N, C-alpha and C positions, 0 to 999 in steps of 0.2 A: 647812886648808882654804887654798888658794891665791884670790887676791885676783879672778884673772879666768878662776875654774874651776868650774863648775856642780857638777863631782864631788868630793867631798870626797879627797883624796891618800890620806888611809889607809884610805876604801874601795875604792881598786884593788888589791887582793889578789888576781890570778889565781894559779891553782894550777899551771899547766907552767911549767918551766924556760924556754924561748924567750917567751913572755908576760911573764914577771918581766924578762928581757934587754930586750925591747924597752919595758917599762915603765924601766925603769933609763934606757937612751938616750935616749927622751923628758926624765925627770927632769934627766937631765947636760944636754942642752940646754937647758933651762926654766931651770936656774940658771947655767949658765955660757955660754951663746951668747945667749940671748935677753936679758939686760941690756944685752950690747955694741952688740947693735943696733938695740935699741929698738923700741917697739910700729911693726909693720906689717903687722898681720892685716887682711884684707879681709871676713873673715866671724865672725859669732855664733856657736858658740863659737869661740875662737881654734883654732887647728890644732892643738899641743900636747896643748890640751883634748879637743878631739874625738878625739886617737888614743889619750890613758887614756881615755876612755869608751868608745871603738870595742871599742878592746884587752879591757876588762874585760869589756863585754858579750858579744863574741863570741869572745874568744881570739887567741891567737897570729896564727894563719892569716890569717882573714877581717878581724878587725879590723886587721890590718896590711894588707891589701890594700885596705879601704875606707880606710887612712890614707893608701898612696901614691894612691889617683882625688884625693882631697881636696889632698893638696901639688900635682897633677898640674893641679887648676883653680886654683890660687894663683898667680896669674901678673896683669899688667899689664893685658890684655884678659879676664879671666874675669868673672866676677860678684863679686857683693859681696852682702852682707846675710845672713840668718838660714839655717842650714847645718846641721842638728840631725844626729845619728847616727839612721840609719833604723832 
C-alpha cells in the first residue's frame, strides 16, 4: 500500500486489458513523474489514488472518464479538499 493511497495497490486488479493498461499508466506516472514534480495535489485523495480507485470500481471506460473529469478540475482556480470517487 502506498502512503497516499487509500486503496491498496494490490487490491486494484481489474480484469479487462484496457483497465490494466490505464492502471499501468497511473502507476508509471506515480513512480516516475510524480517524484520529480513533488506534492502538488489540491484534493484528497490525490489524483493518482482517485484514478486507481475509479478504474477499480467502475472499469476502464467510466473510471477513465471520472479521472479525466477530476484532472480537468485540478487547476489554480479549481476547488480543494475532499473529493471522493462517487
